C-alpha positions in Angstrom: 0.0 0.0 0.0 1.2 3.5 -0.8 2.1 5.9 1.9 -0.2 9.0 1.4 -3.1 10.7 3.1 -6.6 9.5 3.3 -7.8 12.4 1.2 -5.3 11.5 -1.6 -6.4 7.9 -1.4 -10.1 8.8 -1.6 -9.4 11.0 -4.7 -7.3 8.3 -6.4 -10.0 5.7 -5.7 -12.6 8.0 -7.1 -10.7 8.7 -10.3 -10.0 5.0 -10.7 -13.7 4.1 -10.4 -14.8 6.9 -12.7 -12.2 5.9 -15.4 -12.6 2.2 -15.2 -16.3 2.0 -14.1 -15.1 -0.8 -11.7 -17.0 -1.9 -8.7 -16.2 -1.2 -5.0 -15.0 -4.8 -4.8 -12.8 -4.4 -7.8 -11.3 -1.2 -6.6 -10.6 -2.7 -3.2 -8.8 -5.6 -4.8 -6.8 -3.3 -7.1 -5.7 -1.0 -4.2 -5.2 -3.8 -1.6 -7.7 -2.4 0.9 -11.1 -3.5 2.2 -14.4 -2.9 0.5 -15.6 -1.0 3.6 -12.6 1.4 3.3 -13.3 2.0 -0.4 -17.0 2.6 0.2 -16.3 5.0 3.1 -13.7 6.9 1.1 -15.8 7.4 -2.0 -19.2 7.8 -0.2 -18.4 9.9 2.8 -14.9 11.4 2.8 -15.0 12.4 -0.9 -18.2 14.5 -0.3 -16.1 16.8 1.9 -13.1 16.8 -0.3 -14.6 17.1 -3.8 -18.4 17.0 -4.1 -18.3 17.1 -7.9 -16.2 14.0 -8.1 -18.3 12.3 -5.4 -21.3 12.9 -7.6 -19.6 11.2 -10.6 -18.6 8.2 -8.5 -22.1 8.0 -7.0 -23.6 7.6 -10.5 -21.3 4.7 -11.3 -21.9 3.0 -7.9 -25.7 3.3 -8.4 -25.3 1.8 -11.9 -23.2 -1.0 -10.6 -25.7 -1.7 -7.8 -28.6 -1.8 -10.3 -26.7 -4.3 -12.5 -25.4 -6.6 -9.7 -28.3 -9.1 -9.9 -27.4 -9.6 -13.6 -23.7 -10.1 -12.8 -24.7 -12.6 -10.1 -26.9 -14.5 -12.4 -24.1 -14.7 -15.0 -21.6 -16.0 -12.5 -24.0 -18.7 -11.4 -24.6 -19.7 -15.0 -20.9 -20.0 -15.6 -20.4 -22.0 -12.4 -23.0 -24.6 -13.3 -22.1 -24.7 -17.0 -18.6 -25.8 -16.0 -20.0 -28.4 -13.8 -22.1 -29.8 -16.6 -19.1 -30.1 -18.9 -17.3 -32.4 -16.4 
């Protein structure tokens, strides 16, 4: 993990999510921190630091949340299709 302030980390996470459209879980894995930390950084801390960027991130997080049931269904389908092949 890099040595920098919480504010810098929150901004870096936000830029990563906006540019990649990745999920909280994906960002957490990429940065080597917990999902809770990512969520707190981009949902709470970022509002105080950069409200405009926080708004952009919120749109992506809301979109990801709306699509998560589809991703879950696709993962289940892949899991069981592999089992069928064996």
